[in-house]
BALOBA-1460 file (C-alpha; in Angstrom, 3 decimals):
// residues 376
<rec num="1" residu="m" x="4.278" y="3.184" z="24.566"/>
<rec num="2" residu="k" x="6.311" y="0.028" z="24.949"/>
<rec num="3" residu="n" x="8.773" y="-1.927" z="22.822"/>
<rec num="4" residu="y" x="7.557" y="-5.526" z="22.474"/>
<rec num="5" residu="g" x="10.722" y="-6.805" z="20.782"/>
<rec num="6" residu="l" x="11.364" y="-8.020" z="17.265"/>
<rec num="7" residu="a" x="8.600" y="-9.482" z="15.121"/>
<rec num="8" residu="s" x="7.632" y="-9.772" z="11.460"/>
<rec num="9" residu="i" x="4.396" y="-9.530" z="9.494"/>
<rec num="10" residu="d" x="4.653" y="-13.136" z="8.321"/>
<rec num="11" residu="e" x="4.436" y="-14.193" z="11.960"/>
<rec num="12" residu="f" x="0.661" y="-13.821" z="11.649"/>
<rec num="13" residu="l" x="0.004" y="-13.559" z="7.889"/>
<rec num="14" residu="n" x="2.512" y="-16.112" z="6.564"/>
<rec num="15" residu="n" x="2.437" y="-15.565" z="2.773"/>
<rec num="16" residu="f" x="-1.290" y="-14.820" z="2.626"/>
<rec num="17" residu="i" x="-0.714" y="-11.336" z="1.201"/>
<rec num="18" residu="v" x="-1.483" y="-9.562" z="-2.061"/>
<rec num="19" residu="y" x="0.128" y="-6.340" z="-3.230"/>
<rec num="20" residu="r" x="-0.935" y="-3.988" z="-6.020"/>
<rec num="21" residu="n" x="-0.658" y="-6.484" z="-8.895"/>
<rec num="22" residu="l" x="-3.023" y="-8.909" z="-7.125"/>
<rec num="23" residu="r" x="-0.515" y="-11.710" z="-7.417"/>
<rec num="24" residu="p" x="-0.616" y="-13.518" z="-4.050"/>
<rec num="25" residu="v" x="2.727" y="-14.148" z="-2.391"/>
<rec num="26" residu="d" x="1.499" y="-17.682" z="-1.676"/>
<rec num="27" residu="t" x="1.688" y="-19.266" z="-5.130"/>
<rec num="28" residu="r" x="-1.009" y="-21.811" z="-4.262"/>
<rec num="29" residu="l" x="-3.553" y="-19.022" z="-4.627"/>
<rec num="30" residu="p" x="-4.920" y="-17.742" z="-7.959"/>
<rec num="31" residu="s" x="-3.504" y="-14.522" z="-9.377"/>
<rec num="32" residu="l" x="-5.443" y="-11.741" z="-11.076"/>
<rec num="33" residu="n" x="-4.447" y="-13.052" z="-14.503"/>
<rec num="34" residu="e" x="-5.934" y="-16.461" z="-13.652"/>
<rec num="35" residu="l" x="-9.161" y="-14.809" z="-12.488"/>
<rec num="36" residu="r" x="-9.738" y="-12.369" z="-15.348"/>
<rec num="37" residu="s" x="-12.264" y="-14.514" z="-17.195"/>
<rec num="38" residu="k" x="-14.204" y="-15.238" z="-13.979"/>
<rec num="39" residu="i" x="-14.565" y="-11.572" z="-13.055"/>
<rec num="40" residu="g" x="-14.862" y="-10.212" z="-16.609"/>
<rec num="41" residu="l" x="-11.703" y="-8.102" z="-16.491"/>
<rec num="42" residu="p" x="-9.838" y="-7.532" z="-19.784"/>
<rec num="43" residu="a" x="-6.102" y="-8.122" z="-20.070"/>
<rec num="44" residu="g" x="-3.975" y="-5.100" z="-19.217"/>
<rec num="45" residu="q" x="-6.331" y="-3.711" z="-16.576"/>
<rec num="46" residu="f" x="-5.162" y="-3.717" z="-12.954"/>
<rec num="47" residu="p" x="-7.907" y="-2.519" z="-10.594"/>
<rec num="48" residu="r" x="-7.019" y="-0.452" z="-7.551"/>
<rec num="49" residu="k" x="-8.167" y="-1.212" z="-4.029"/>
<rec num="50" residu="t" x="-11.319" y="0.931" z="-4.160"/>
<rec num="51" residu="q" x="-12.695" y="-0.578" z="-7.394"/>
<rec num="52" residu="m" x="-15.273" y="-3.362" z="-7.741"/>
<rec num="53" residu="p" x="-13.151" y="-5.653" z="-9.978"/>
<rec num="54" residu="y" x="-10.590" y="-5.637" z="-7.153"/>
<rec num="55" residu="a" x="-13.296" y="-6.785" z="-4.721"/>
<rec num="56" residu="h" x="-14.415" y="-9.585" z="-7.023"/>
<rec num="57" residu="a" x="-10.839" y="-10.831" z="-7.456"/>
<rec num="58" residu="i" x="-10.158" y="-10.654" z="-3.710"/>
<rec num="59" residu="n" x="-13.237" y="-12.727" z="-2.913"/>
<rec num="60" residu="h" x="-11.996" y="-15.538" z="-5.158"/>
<rec num="61" residu="i" x="-8.509" y="-15.368" z="-3.622"/>
<rec num="62" residu="l" x="-9.873" y="-15.370" z="-0.067"/>
<rec num="63" residu="q" x="-12.062" y="-18.410" z="-0.623"/>
<rec num="64" residu="a" x="-9.104" y="-20.274" z="-2.147"/>
<rec num="65" residu="a" x="-7.042" y="-19.412" z="0.936"/>
<rec num="66" residu="r" x="-9.831" y="-20.608" z="3.244"/>
<rec num="67" residu="e" x="-9.950" y="-23.932" z="1.368"/>
<rec num="68" residu="i" x="-6.259" y="-24.488" z="2.129"/>
<rec num="69" residu="e" x="-6.643" y="-24.047" z="5.893"/>
<rec num="70" residu="a" x="-10.266" y="-25.185" z="6.393"/>
<rec num="71" residu="p" x="-11.558" y="-27.211" z="3.413"/>
<rec num="72" residu="g" x="-15.287" y="-26.873" z="2.799"/>
<rec num="73" residu="t" x="-15.665" y="-23.740" z="4.948"/>
<rec num="74" residu="m" x="-17.346" y="-20.730" z="3.346"/>
<rec num="75" residu="i" x="-16.411" y="-17.201" z="4.327"/>
<rec num="76" residu="t" x="-19.495" y="-15.250" z="5.392"/>
<rec num="77" residu="k" x="-18.023" y="-12.459" z="7.538"/>
<rec num="78" residu="v" x="-15.377" y="-9.839" z="6.836"/>
<rec num="79" residu="i" x="-13.446" y="-7.857" z="9.438"/>
<rec num="80" residu="c" x="-11.106" y="-5.216" z="8.054"/>
<rec num="81" residu="l" x="-8.280" y="-3.373" z="9.805"/>
<rec num="82" residu="g" x="-7.081" y="-0.235" z="8.030"/>
<rec num="83" residu="d" x="-6.138" y="3.416" z="8.347"/>
<rec num="84" residu="t" x="-8.267" y="5.303" z="5.780"/>
<rec num="85" residu="v" x="-11.998" y="5.459" z="5.189"/>
<rec num="86" residu="m" x="-11.548" y="6.093" z="1.465"/>
<rec num="87" residu="s" x="-9.206" y="3.200" z="0.657"/>
<rec num="88" residu="d" x="-9.748" y="0.569" z="3.342"/>
<rec num="89" residu="g" x="-13.362" y="1.462" z="4.081"/>
<rec num="90" residu="s" x="-14.300" y="1.376" z="0.392"/>
<rec num="91" residu="a" x="-12.463" y="-1.920" z="-0.133"/>
<rec num="92" residu="f" x="-14.316" y="-3.429" z="2.843"/>
<rec num="93" residu="s" x="-17.739" y="-2.321" z="1.568"/>
<rec num="94" residu="n" x="-17.008" y="-3.519" z="-1.968"/>
<rec num="95" residu="i" x="-15.719" y="-6.913" z="-0.820"/>
<rec num="96" residu="c" x="-18.844" y="-7.426" z="1.307"/>
<rec num="97" residu="h" x="-21.107" y="-6.398" z="-1.577"/>
<rec num="98" residu="a" x="-19.293" y="-8.466" z="-4.221"/>
<rec num="99" residu="g" x="-19.188" y="-11.577" z="-2.039"/>
<rec num="100" residu="n" x="-22.573" y="-11.258" z="-0.319"/>
<rec num="101" residu="k" x="-20.872" y="-10.984" z="3.066"/>
<rec num="102" residu="h" x="-21.256" y="-8.731" z="6.101"/>
<rec num="103" residu="g" x="-18.938" y="-7.479" z="8.807"/>
<rec num="104" residu="a" x="-17.152" y="-4.407" z="10.131"/>
<rec num="105" residu="a" x="-13.994" y="-2.388" z="9.613"/>
<rec num="106" residu="f" x="-11.725" y="-0.715" z="12.151"/>
<rec num="107" residu="i" x="-10.180" y="2.476" z="10.744"/>
<rec num="108" residu="g" x="-7.385" y="3.579" z="13.054"/>
<rec num="109" residu="s" x="-5.017" y="6.495" z="13.469"/>
<rec num="110" residu="e" x="-3.449" y="8.331" z="16.398"/>
<rec num="111" residu="n" x="-3.293" y="11.950" z="17.543"/>
<rec num="112" residu="d" x="-3.067" y="14.031" z="20.706"/>
<rec num="113" residu="a" x="-6.772" y="14.866" z="20.832"/>
<rec num="114" residu="p" x="-9.041" y="13.153" z="23.361"/>
<rec num="115" residu="l" x="-10.188" y="9.692" z="22.371"/>
<rec num="116" residu="a" x="-12.845" y="9.946" z="19.673"/>
<rec num="117" residu="v" x="-14.799" y="7.096" z="18.124"/>
<rec num="118" residu="e" x="-17.227" y="7.363" z="15.228"/>
<rec num="119" residu="r" x="-19.472" y="4.677" z="13.796"/>
<rec num="120" residu="i" x="-20.302" y="4.888" z="10.090"/>
<rec num="121" residu="d" x="-22.946" y="2.492" z="8.767"/>
<rec num="122" residu="t" x="-22.320" y="0.970" z="5.332"/>
<rec num="123" residu="p" x="-24.226" y="-1.520" z="3.136"/>
<rec num="124" residu="g" x="-21.932" y="-4.334" z="4.285"/>
<rec num="125" residu="g" x="-21.938" y="-3.487" z="7.979"/>
<rec num="126" residu="f" x="-20.205" y="-0.574" z="9.689"/>
<rec num="127" residu="l" x="-16.920" y="1.308" z="9.987"/>
<rec num="128" residu="y" x="-15.519" y="1.945" z="13.463"/>
<rec num="129" residu="k" x="-13.251" y="4.986" z="13.173"/>
<rec num="130" residu="a" x="-10.983" y="5.818" z="16.122"/>
<rec num="131" residu="n" x="-8.029" y="8.091" z="16.823"/>
<rec num="132" residu="r" x="-6.230" y="5.490" z="18.961"/>
<rec num="133" residu="w" x="-4.845" y="2.194" z="17.726"/>
<rec num="134" residu="g" x="-5.561" y="0.810" z="21.179"/>
<rec num="135" residu="a" x="-9.273" y="1.311" z="20.475"/>
<rec num="136" residu="v" x="-9.174" y="-1.899" z="18.448"/>
<rec num="137" residu="e" x="-9.889" y="-3.691" z="21.743"/>
<rec num="138" residu="e" x="-13.162" y="-1.783" z="22.141"/>
<rec num="139" residu="f" x="-13.905" y="-2.521" z="18.499"/>
<rec num="140" residu="n" x="-13.515" y="-6.216" z="19.301"/>
<rec num="141" residu="k" x="-16.016" y="-5.895" z="22.166"/>
<rec num="142" residu="t" x="-18.411" y="-4.065" z="19.838"/>
<rec num="143" residu="l" x="-18.275" y="-6.971" z="17.381"/>
<rec num="144" residu="q" x="-19.528" y="-9.297" z="20.087"/>
<rec num="145" residu="t" x="-22.599" y="-7.098" z="20.639"/>
<rec num="146" residu="q" x="-23.338" y="-7.021" z="16.897"/>
<rec num="147" residu="d" x="-23.594" y="-10.785" z="16.416"/>
<rec num="148" residu="l" x="-20.224" y="-10.813" z="14.650"/>
<rec num="149" residu="v" x="-18.630" y="-13.855" z="16.245"/>
<rec num="150" residu="i" x="-15.062" y="-14.444" z="15.052"/>
<rec num="151" residu="d" x="-14.815" y="-18.032" z="13.818"/>
<rec num="152" residu="s" x="-13.684" y="-20.139" z="10.851"/>
<rec num="153" residu="q" x="-16.200" y="-18.398" z="8.584"/>
<rec num="154" residu="t" x="-14.542" y="-15.038" z="9.254"/>
<rec num="155" residu="v" x="-11.742" y="-13.441" z="7.259"/>
<rec num="156" residu="i" x="-9.608" y="-10.722" z="8.837"/>
<rec num="157" residu="l" x="-8.310" y="-8.339" z="6.183"/>
<rec num="158" residu="v" x="-5.180" y="-6.608" z="7.451"/>
<rec num="159" residu="d" x="-3.864" y="-3.523" z="5.673"/>
<rec num="160" residu="l" x="-0.065" y="-3.336" z="5.698"/>
<rec num="161" residu="d" x="1.194" y="0.185" z="4.961"/>
<rec num="162" residu="k" x="0.346" y="2.610" z="7.796"/>
<rec num="163" residu="t" x="-1.759" y="0.020" z="9.647"/>
<rec num="164" residu="s" x="0.206" y="-3.059" z="10.680"/>
<rec num="165" residu="l" x="3.463" y="-1.388" z="9.585"/>
<rec num="166" residu="g" x="4.154" y="2.293" z="10.269"/>
<rec num="167" residu="a" x="0.880" y="3.059" z="12.063"/>
<rec num="168" residu="r" x="-0.787" y="6.246" z="10.869"/>
<rec num="169" residu="g" x="-0.296" y="9.116" z="13.296"/>
<rec num="170" residu="r" x="2.329" y="7.177" z="15.249"/>
<rec num="171" residu="n" x="4.980" y="5.880" z="12.873"/>
<rec num="172" residu="d" x="3.831" y="6.798" z="9.342"/>
<rec num="173" residu="k" x="6.117" y="9.775" z="8.693"/>
<rec num="174" residu="i" x="9.073" y="7.468" z="8.202"/>
<rec num="175" residu="i" x="7.252" y="5.635" z="5.400"/>
<rec num="176" residu="d" x="6.756" y="8.947" z="3.577"/>
<rec num="177" residu="r" x="10.409" y="9.806" z="4.234"/>
<rec num="178" residu="i" x="11.620" y="6.496" z="2.800"/>
<rec num="179" residu="r" x="9.566" y="6.991" z="-0.368"/>
<rec num="180" residu="l" x="10.914" y="10.518" z="-0.775"/>
<rec num="181" residu="e" x="14.498" y="9.314" z="-0.287"/>
<rec num="182" residu="a" x="13.945" y="6.623" z="-2.929"/>
<rec num="183" residu="a" x="12.631" y="9.222" z="-5.380"/>
<rec num="184" residu="y" x="15.584" y="11.505" z="-4.624"/>
<rec num="185" residu="e" x="18.128" y="8.721" z="-5.199"/>
<rec num="186" residu="t" x="16.414" y="7.574" z="-8.395"/>
<rec num="187" residu="l" x="16.439" y="11.007" z="-10.002"/>
<rec num="188" residu="n" x="19.977" y="11.688" z="-8.802"/>
<rec num="189" residu="d" x="21.179" y="8.459" z="-10.420"/>
<rec num="190" residu="i" x="19.412" y="9.208" z="-13.720"/>
<rec num="191" residu="l" x="20.118" y="12.925" z="-14.068"/>
<rec num="192" residu="g" x="23.620" y="12.926" z="-12.575"/>
<rec num="193" residu="p" x="25.183" y="16.426" z="-12.557"/>
<rec num="194" residu="q" x="21.934" y="17.853" z="-13.968"/>
<rec num="195" residu="f" x="20.020" y="16.851" z="-10.823"/>
<rec num="196" residu="e" x="18.920" y="19.844" z="-8.740"/>
<rec num="197" residu="p" x="17.698" y="18.794" z="-5.267"/>
<rec num="198" residu="d" x="15.872" y="22.070" z="-4.662"/>
<rec num="199" residu="l" x="13.994" y="21.786" z="-7.955"/>
<rec num="200" residu="f" x="13.048" y="18.188" z="-7.199"/>
<rec num="201" residu="e" x="11.710" y="19.104" z="-3.752"/>
<rec num="202" residu="k" x="9.769" y="22.014" z="-5.235"/>
<rec num="203" residu="a" x="8.196" y="19.846" z="-7.946"/>
<rec num="204" residu="y" x="7.458" y="16.932" z="-5.607"/>
<rec num="205" residu="s" x="5.793" y="19.045" z="-2.918"/>
<rec num="206" residu="h" x="3.856" y="21.060" z="-5.527"/>
<rec num="207" residu="f" x="2.401" y="18.133" z="-7.473"/>
<rec num="208" residu="n" x="1.945" y="15.860" z="-4.440"/>
<rec num="209" residu="q" x="-1.253" y="17.708" z="-3.535"/>
<rec num="210" residu="p" x="-4.906" y="16.575" z="-3.727"/>
<rec num="211" residu="e" x="-5.676" y="19.060" z="-6.518"/>
<rec num="212" residu="y" x="-3.334" y="17.095" z="-8.807"/>
<rec num="213" residu="h" x="-4.592" y="13.636" z="-7.822"/>
<rec num="214" residu="p" x="-7.051" y="13.522" z="-10.762"/>
<rec num="215" residu="f" x="-4.009" y="13.950" z="-13.036"/>
<rec num="216" residu="t" x="-1.522" y="11.663" z="-11.275"/>
<rec num="217" residu="t" x="-4.271" y="9.328" z="-9.967"/>
<rec num="218" residu="d" x="-2.370" y="9.648" z="-6.661"/>
<rec num="219" residu="n" x="0.214" y="7.242" z="-8.099"/>
<rec num="220" residu="q" x="3.721" y="7.869" z="-6.800"/>
<rec num="221" residu="d" x="5.258" y="6.334" z="-9.948"/>
<rec num="222" residu="y" x="3.535" y="9.001" z="-12.022"/>
<rec num="223" residu="l" x="4.497" y="11.760" z="-9.586"/>
<rec num="224" residu="v" x="8.194" y="10.846" z="-9.526"/>
<rec num="225" residu="y" x="8.262" y="10.476" z="-13.324"/>
<rec num="226" residu="l" x="6.659" y="13.924" z="-13.598"/>
<rec num="227" residu="c" x="9.374" y="15.321" z="-11.306"/>
<rec num="228" residu="l" x="12.000" y="13.654" z="-13.499"/>
<rec num="229" residu="m" x="10.673" y="15.455" z="-16.569"/>
<rec num="230" residu="v" x="10.747" y="18.762" z="-14.694"/>
<rec num="231" residu="g" x="14.321" y="17.973" z="-13.637"/>
<rec num="232" residu="s" x="15.273" y="17.274" z="-17.249"/>
<rec num="233" residu="g" x="14.328" y="20.829" z="-18.196"/>
<rec num="234" residu="l" x="11.568" y="19.714" z="-20.543"/>
<rec num="235" residu="f" x="8.957" y="21.479" z="-18.395"/>
<rec num="236" residu="s" x="9.028" y="24.001" z="-15.579"/>
<rec num="237" residu="v" x="6.813" y="23.590" z="-12.526"/>
<rec num="238" residu="t" x="4.877" y="26.713" z="-13.493"/>
<rec num="239" residu="t" x="4.356" y="25.745" z="-17.149"/>
<rec num="240" residu="l" x="3.295" y="22.202" z="-16.339"/>
<rec num="241" residu="s" x="0.923" y="23.414" z="-13.614"/>
<rec num="242" residu="e" x="-0.728" y="25.819" z="-16.046"/>
<rec num="243" residu="q" x="-1.088" y="23.161" z="-18.753"/>
<rec num="244" residu="i" x="-2.661" y="20.699" z="-16.304"/>
<rec num="245" residu="s" x="-5.009" y="23.311" z="-14.795"/>
<rec num="246" residu="s" x="-6.127" y="24.621" z="-18.188"/>
<rec num="247" residu="g" x="-6.748" y="21.152" z="-19.560"/>
<rec num="248" residu="a" x="-4.107" y="21.551" z="-22.257"/>
<rec num="249" residu="i" x="-2.755" y="18.230" z="-21.002"/>
<rec num="250" residu="g" x="-5.984" y="16.393" z="-20.321"/>
<rec num="251" residu="d" x="-4.653" y="13.381" z="-18.470"/>
<rec num="252" residu="f" x="-1.460" y="11.569" z="-17.600"/>
<rec num="253" residu="g" x="-1.621" y="9.414" z="-20.730"/>
<rec num="254" residu="l" x="-1.515" y="12.528" z="-22.911"/>
<rec num="255" residu="f" x="1.438" y="13.760" z="-20.851"/>
<rec num="256" residu="t" x="3.452" y="10.603" z="-21.601"/>
<rec num="257" residu="q" x="2.532" y="10.925" z="-25.289"/>
<rec num="258" residu="a" x="3.820" y="14.503" z="-25.277"/>
<rec num="259" residu="i" x="7.123" y="13.268" z="-23.830"/>
<rec num="260" residu="q" x="7.295" y="10.532" z="-26.464"/>
<rec num="261" residu="q" x="6.922" y="13.131" z="-29.203"/>
<rec num="262" residu="r" x="9.790" y="15.164" z="-27.710"/>
<rec num="263" residu="i" x="12.004" y="12.210" z="-26.833"/>
<rec num="264" residu="n" x="14.902" y="13.504" z="-28.936"/>
<rec num="265" residu="e" x="15.100" y="16.537" z="-26.657"/>
<rec num="266" residu="l" x="15.990" y="14.284" z="-23.720"/>
<rec num="267" residu="p" x="19.551" y="13.277" z="-22.788"/>
<rec num="268" residu="e" x="20.387" y="9.774" z="-24.011"/>
<rec num="269" residu="a" x="20.324" y="8.178" z="-20.530"/>
<rec num="270" residu="l" x="16.945" y="9.740" z="-19.858"/>
<rec num="271" residu="r" x="15.507" y="8.480" z="-23.147"/>
<rec num="272" residu="k" x="15.874" y="4.873" z="-21.986"/>
<rec num="273" residu="t" x="14.211" y="5.655" z="-18.658"/>
<rec num="274" residu="h" x="11.310" y="7.294" z="-20.456"/>
<rec num="275" residu="q" x="10.996" y="4.462" z="-22.969"/>
<rec num="276" residu="d" x="10.930" y="1.837" z="-20.203"/>
<rec num="277" residu="f" x="8.294" y="3.829" z="-18.313"/>
<rec num="278" residu="y" x="6.218" y="4.500" z="-21.442"/>
<rec num="279" residu="t" x="6.256" y="0.835" z="-22.481"/>
<rec num="280" residu="q" x="5.037" y="-0.314" z="-19.060"/>
<rec num="281" residu="y" x="2.420" y="2.434" z="-18.970"/>
<rec num="282" residu="l" x="0.996" y="1.408" z="-22.357"/>
<rec num="283" residu="i" x="0.472" y="-2.202" z="-21.256"/>
<rec num="284" residu="g" x="-1.433" y="-1.057" z="-18.182"/>
<rec num="285" residu="d" x="1.242" y="-1.738" z="-15.581"/>
<rec num="286" residu="p" x="0.205" y="0.232" z="-12.447"/>
<rec num="287" residu="t" x="3.867" y="0.436" z="-11.378"/>
<rec num="288" residu="p" x="5.696" y="1.652" z="-14.489"/>
<rec num="289" residu="f" x="8.674" y="3.319" z="-12.755"/>
<rec num="290" residu="k" x="10.470" y="0.108" z="-11.780"/>
<rec num="291" residu="t" x="13.789" y="1.696" z="-10.794"/>
<rec num="292" residu="f" x="12.095" y="4.005" z="-8.318"/>
<rec num="293" residu="r" x="10.152" y="1.173" z="-6.694"/>
<rec num="294" residu="v" x="13.205" y="-1.078" z="-6.406"/>
<rec num="295" residu="n" x="14.975" y="1.795" z="-4.647"/>
<rec num="296" residu="e" x="11.986" y="2.109" z="-2.328"/>
<rec num="297" residu="y" x="12.308" y="-1.580" z="-1.431"/>
<rec num="298" residu="l" x="16.057" y="-1.246" z="-0.831"/>
<rec num="299" residu="n" x="15.532" y="1.838" z="1.340"/>
<rec num="300" residu="i" x="12.772" y="0.452" z="3.547"/>
<rec num="301" residu="r" x="15.077" y="-2.432" z="4.537"/>
<rec num="302" residu="k" x="17.471" y="0.118" z="6.034"/>
<rec num="303" residu="y" x="14.788" y="1.198" z="8.480"/>
<rec num="304" residu="m" x="13.533" y="-2.170" z="9.730"/>
<rec num="305" residu="g" x="14.922" y="-3.756" z="12.884"/>
<rec num="306" residu="t" x="18.130" y="-1.744" z="12.751"/>
<rec num="307" residu="q" x="17.865" y="-0.007" z="16.129"/>
<rec num="308" residu="p" x="19.152" y="-1.744" z="19.276"/>
<rec num="309" residu="n" x="16.599" y="-3.585" z="21.398"/>
<rec num="310" residu="n" x="17.095" y="-1.147" z="24.271"/>
<rec num="311" residu="a" x="16.552" y="1.922" z="22.079"/>
<rec num="312" residu="p" x="13.987" y="4.413" z="23.447"/>
<rec num="313" residu="v" x="10.530" y="3.981" z="21.974"/>
<rec num="314" residu="e" x="10.647" y="7.575" z="20.718"/>
<rec num="315" residu="l" x="13.727" y="6.716" z="18.649"/>
<rec num="316" residu="l" x="12.121" y="3.556" z="17.264"/>
<rec num="317" residu="l" x="9.054" y="5.492" z="16.131"/>
<rec num="318" residu="k" x="11.205" y="8.193" z="14.545"/>
<rec num="319" residu="d" x="13.873" y="6.107" z="12.789"/>
<rec num="320" residu="e" x="12.426" y="2.640" z="12.288"/>
<rec num="321" residu="v" x="9.384" y="1.192" z="10.534"/>
<rec num="322" residu="t" x="7.676" y="-0.596" z="13.408"/>
<rec num="323" residu="i" x="4.921" y="-3.175" z="13.694"/>
<rec num="324" residu="t" x="1.740" y="-1.961" z="15.390"/>
<rec num="325" residu="q" x="1.532" y="-4.100" z="18.531"/>
<rec num="326" residu="e" x="-2.204" y="-3.544" z="19.031"/>
<rec num="327" residu="i" x="-2.897" y="-4.953" z="15.547"/>
<rec num="328" residu="r" x="-0.454" y="-7.816" z="16.046"/>
<rec num="329" residu="q" x="-2.057" y="-8.766" z="19.347"/>
<rec num="330" residu="i" x="-5.686" y="-8.705" z="18.220"/>
<rec num="331" residu="v" x="-5.107" y="-10.687" z="15.015"/>
<rec num="332" residu="h" x="-3.312" y="-13.409" z="16.983"/>
<rec num="333" residu="e" x="-6.382" y="-13.587" z="19.220"/>
<rec num="334" residu="w" x="-8.714" y="-13.824" z="16.233"/>
<rec num="335" residu="k" x="-6.543" y="-16.429" z="14.551"/>
<rec num="336" residu="n" x="-6.819" y="-18.589" z="17.657"/>
<rec num="337" residu="q" x="-10.598" y="-18.326" z="17.248"/>
<rec num="338" residu="g" x="-10.331" y="-19.880" z="13.792"/>
<rec num="339" residu="a" x="-10.391" y="-16.820" z="11.548"/>
<rec num="340" residu="l" x="-8.471" y="-16.591" z="8.286"/>
<rec num="341" residu="l" x="-5.909" y="-13.764" z="8.315"/>
<rec num="342" residu="f" x="-5.109" y="-12.118" z="5.001"/>
<rec num="343" residu="g" x="-3.016" y="-9.064" z="4.145"/>
<rec num="344" residu="l" x="-4.088" y="-6.490" z="1.560"/>
<rec num="345" residu="s" x="-1.729" y="-3.808" z="0.334"/>
<rec num="346" residu="d" x="-1.945" y="-1.292" z="-2.489"/>
<rec num="347" residu="k" x="1.833" y="-0.976" z="-2.276"/>
<rec num="348" residu="p" x="3.606" y="-2.074" z="-5.473"/>
<rec num="349" residu="d" x="5.027" y="-5.590" z="-5.534"/>
<rec num="350" residu="e" x="8.412" y="-4.201" z="-6.620"/>
<rec num="351" residu="a" x="8.605" y="-2.059" z="-3.463"/>
<rec num="352" residu="s" x="7.779" y="-5.036" z="-1.243"/>
<rec num="353" residu="i" x="9.355" y="-8.157" z="-2.737"/>
<rec num="354" residu="p" x="12.981" y="-8.377" z="-3.930"/>
<rec num="355" residu="s" x="13.771" y="-9.314" z="-7.507"/>
<rec num="356" residu="p" x="14.928" y="-12.900" z="-8.206"/>
<rec num="357" residu="d" x="18.533" y="-11.659" z="-8.293"/>
<rec num="358" residu="l" x="18.193" y="-10.034" z="-4.872"/>
<rec num="359" residu="l" x="16.366" y="-13.077" z="-3.483"/>
<rec num="360" residu="a" x="19.321" y="-15.201" z="-4.568"/>
<rec num="361" residu="q" x="21.575" y="-12.873" z="-2.581"/>
<rec num="362" residu="g" x="19.545" y="-13.447" z="0.582"/>
<rec num="363" residu="y" x="17.298" y="-10.365" z="0.503"/>
<rec num="364" residu="l" x="13.932" y="-10.920" z="2.175"/>
<rec num="365" residu="p" x="10.437" y="-9.685" z="1.303"/>
<rec num="366" residu="i" x="9.349" y="-6.823" z="3.554"/>
<rec num="367" residu="h" x="6.805" y="-8.993" z="5.378"/>
<rec num="368" residu="q" x="9.561" y="-11.421" z="6.433"/>
<rec num="369" residu="i" x="11.989" y="-8.811" z="7.806"/>
<rec num="370" residu="k" x="12.043" y="-8.564" z="11.587"/>
<rec num="371" residu="t" x="11.526" y="-5.171" z="13.116"/>
<rec num="372" residu="h" x="10.409" y="-3.885" z="16.505"/>
<rec num="373" residu="a" x="6.760" y="-4.038" z="17.565"/>
<rec num="374" residu="v" x="5.598" y="-0.955" z="19.445"/>
<rec num="375" residu="g" x="2.277" y="-0.266" z="21.110"/>
<rec num="376" residu="g" x="0.367" y="0.877" z="24.143"/>
């Protein structure tokens, strides 16, 4: 591994990025709200990355971006770079299907096992799954044998979290650590002397398991809010687990309703937090725990580009969110071949872009913060 110096995501993506709310950072592009009538999506619904309405919205946004850089050019090919088959692979297949396009997706990670590559055919093309980020070079060679020439009709979809930033298997543990620290600080601030770190860690680790994903929809806002209610004393971990498993609390919406009915049992400071969360949840906001996500944004800044340039690579990968050099290098190559580069992230906007007040103070969006690029 080698340190390639400081870089930033906007070096290759500029502001061509959308986060969870599907509101492009580049304001010249249409937002989800502007596209609702075109894709038949009712107000208040915010599709996630694996859903078809997301794919339809993304296709409109991508074509608008292509018109800015290459007027009159239609996108016909999609190349995706991600870290999970479920999220990134599904998004790739859906985008190809919704936009009548074809292409391929590189799904990367890293481990100590011997190099392993697996090809998975999909309706839109194929997934190239590898346990080395450096295998993206072989993926590029494979594209050339599959009549997938990278040109102006190609869009490169670049996942941010755990792909271009904090590469899975190499540098992703720090992203999980930052999120956990943000949750810890949020609950500590709200609960004050009532906050019990051990109880929080017990609740977080218990409910942050796949068996509870149908209940929390694998949404960290929901998980941290759930931990807050355990910390308030309204529920114990055991009682809540039993009620979820038995179906007594059928889904997360019913859980928030149960809290609303018992709101007078909460401390006054906690009532406001619940009410803010409940209001955002009712209008369909996918990121209802705003305080938590703002803390996540503030925390991730502390771990970007803060180590000295001569720091050992091992230290950078342990204590800094780094850019994946292999991804950075290949997308620069593809951009020079005329491709459109576009970033997709299911990360909440509030955890990625500072509020207007913070922007006025000189805080930068995550994709504009310089940090070290590390790769093979």
